[in-house]
N, C-alpha and C positions, 0 to 999 in steps of 0.2 A: 399760859396754859389757855387753849381754846375750848370753849364750851359749846357744844353743838345743841341747838335749840331743838325742842321737840319736834317741831314740824319738819325739819332737815332730816331726822331720824326716820320719820314716817315715810318720807319722799324716798329715801334709800331703799328702805324694805319694799315699797311699792315697785320702784324700778328693778330691784333684783327679782321679784316674783315673776314679772312679765319677762325679763331675761331668760329665767328658768323655762317658762312657758315656751318661749321662742326656740330655745335649744331643743326641747321636747319635740316640737313641731318639726323643726328640721331634721332631727335624728329620725323621726317617724316617717317622714317624707323620703329620706334617703333610703331607708330600710325598705319602704314600700316599693320605690322605684327599682331597687335591686332586685327584689323578690319578683316583681312583674317582668323585668328584663330577663332574669334566668327562667322563668316559666315560659316566656316568649321563645327563648333560645332553646330550651327543652322541646317545646312544642314544634318549632320549625324543625328540629333534628329529627322527631319522631314522624313529622310528615314527609320529610326527605327519605327516611328509611322506609315508610310505607309506600312511597311512590316508586322507590327501587325495588321494593318486594313485587309491586304490581307489574312493572316493567319486566322484572325476571319472568313472573308466571306467563305474561303475556308472550315474550319472546321464546320461552320454553315450550309453550303449546304450539307456536309456529314450527319450531325445530322438530318436535315430536312429529307434527303432521307430515314434515318433508321427510323424517326417517321411516315413518309408516309407508309413505309412498315408494320409497326406495325398496322397501320389502316387497312391496306389491310388484314392482317392476323386476326385481330379481326372480320373483317366483313365476312371472309370466314370460321370462326368457325361454324357459323349457317349453312352455305352452306354444310359444311362437315358433319354435323349431319344430315341434310336432304338427303344428297347423300347416306349416310349409310342406312337410313330408307328406301328409295325408292328402293334402289338396293336389299333389302332383303324382299320386299314384291312383289308378283307375279303382274304382270302388269294387268292381267285380272281382279284381285281383286282391283287393284287402279281405274280401269275404273268404278267401282261402285260408287266411291264417285262423289259428284257434280262437275260439269265440271270446275266452276270458283274456287273452293277450290283447286282442283288438279293442276290447271294451275298455280295458284299463288305459290304453293309448288314446282312445277318443275323449274318454272322461277327463283325462289330465289335460288334453288339448283345449277343450271348451270351459274348463274350470275358471272360475273368476273370484275375487274377494271384493267385499263391500268396502267402501272408504267411509270413515267417520272420525270425528274429533271432539273432545270435550268442549262444550260451550261455556264453561264456568269462567275462563280467562277472558273470553270475550265480553262476557256480562261485567267482569270487573273493569275491564277498559272503558266499556260503554258509559259506566256509572261514574267513571273518574274523568270523563272527557273535558269538562270544564276546568278541572284542575290543570291537565295538561295544557289547555288553552291559555290559561292564566300565566303559565310559565313560558308560554311563547314557543313551546315544542311543536310547532306547526308541521315540521317535516316528519317528526316522530307519528304524529297522529295520522298524517296521510299515508305513510309506510305500513303502519300497523293496519290501517283501514283497508289499504289495498291487498295486504296479506290475508286478512279475513274474508274479504270479497272472493279472492281467488279460491280459498278453501271452501266455501260455501258452493262456487260454481264447480269445482272439480268434484266434490261430493254429489252434486245434482247430477251433472253430465255423466260420470263415470257409472254411478249407482243406477241411472235410468237405462243406460246401455246394459248394464249387467240384468236388470230385470226384465227388459226386452228379449234378451237372448234366453234367459231361463224360461220365459213365457213360451217361446217357440219349441224349445226342446220339451217343455211339458206338455204342450199340445200334441206333439208328435208322439210322446211316451203314452198319453192318455187315449189316443186313438190310432194305435199301429196300424190297423188293417186298412186305413186310409192313405197310408203312405208306402211306397215301394221299398224293398230292401229285405235282406235275409234276417238281420238282427236290428234291434232298436238303434244301437249305434251307428250303423250303416244306413239306417232310414234317416237319422241325422245328417249323415255325410252327403246324402243324395238330394237334401233340401236347399234350395237356392238361397233361402235366407240364412241358413246356418252357413253355409259356404262363404257367403258374403261377410259374416261376422268374423269368420276365421281369418279371411284375406285382411280384414280391417284391424286385427290384433296387433301387428307390427306397429302401426301408425298410432294406435292407442298407447302402446309401450313408450314410443317416442315422445308422445305428448305428455304423458304422466312424468317421464323423466325431466323434460324441460321445466315442467311446472315446479317440481321439487327443487331443482337447482335455481330456478328464479326467485322462488320464495326464500331460499337459504341466503341468496345474494342480498335481497331487500332486508332480510333480518340482520345481516353483517352492518348495513347502512344503519340500522335501529341501533345496534351496540354503539357505533360510534357518535351518533346523534345524542344519546343518553348517557354516555360515558361508562359503559358496562363492557369489559373484556370478555373474549370468547371463552378464556379460562373461567371467569366468573360464572358464566351461563352454564357451562359444562358441569361445573362443581355443584352449582344449584340444582341442575337436572338430575345429578346422581344422587343428591340428598332426597330430592323430590320423590324420586322412584325406588328409594331404599325401602324395603318391607319393614314394617313394625314388628318387632319380635317381643312376645309376652310369653310368659310361662305356661298358660292355659292353651290347651289345643284346640285348634280351629275346628268348628263343626263340620261333620262329614254327612253329605246329604242321604247316603244310604242309611244312616243310623235313624233317620226320621220317617223311612217308610216302613209301615207295618202291615201284616197280612189283611187282605181284604176282610171285611166282615162277613160271616155267613149268616144265613137266614135263621138257622137254629140256635144262634147266639144272641138274638135280639130280645133278651128276657124283660127288659123294660117295656117292650111293646106287645106283651102277652095279651094286655087287656083289649087292645085293638083286635088282635088275631081272634080271640074268643067273640068279640062283637061281630066280627065279620063272619065267623063260622056260624053264628046264630042266625044271621041274616040269611045266609046261604041256605041253611037248613030249613028256615021257614019258607024261602022261596021254592024250596023242593017241595 
């Protein structure tokens, strides 16, 4: 029978204690590594989802702008036809037409719509520029940047043209006696600046049509680079533009307009009325 000495027993206890401590440390380290790894994986996935959402918003804004240009082009087609006809008929002959009919034709011919786009998506893109650079998506950055530059240029060039045309028309309408013509609309038609704008209508329409298609082509390149299908973009845009329906009725502007206050109803200001009446009587 083997008898253990007290020192050996104490050594075994000491060794077992440190063994347990080591196991605890290893277990804690493994658990910590797994937790950190899972958190990092979750964070990376969330970042990827955020980047995808940002990309969808950016490309959706570009697509919306192109669609808006298409609508202007479509509406301007009739204006172009009217301008061509009105420019090729002598104004003296046009003045033989009923005034209301002629005014309607001329107003439609010179009508324009302003171009605009929501800058929110552009700000999101600009604020996340470093993220896109870190991912190496330089082609996406260049394409999107090119689209936003085009959008700003289109907005500036087209809107300035519209403002200049409107100013000429307003100047004539504001001082009709200074311009020849039977009606205001024919005064417009006799003005060389107005006629030049009407001649340029067709070229402007062609330019807008090209810009819309060019941006749409670049946007398809963006989808390819970023890995988003055209179907995904359309579904996102449909969801984005879907109206939010709630049970409560939306405010109606007419409900907030009340009758103008009448002088005799200003009871809270009677003290000032009496004071003014007293001063007037004293002055008399």
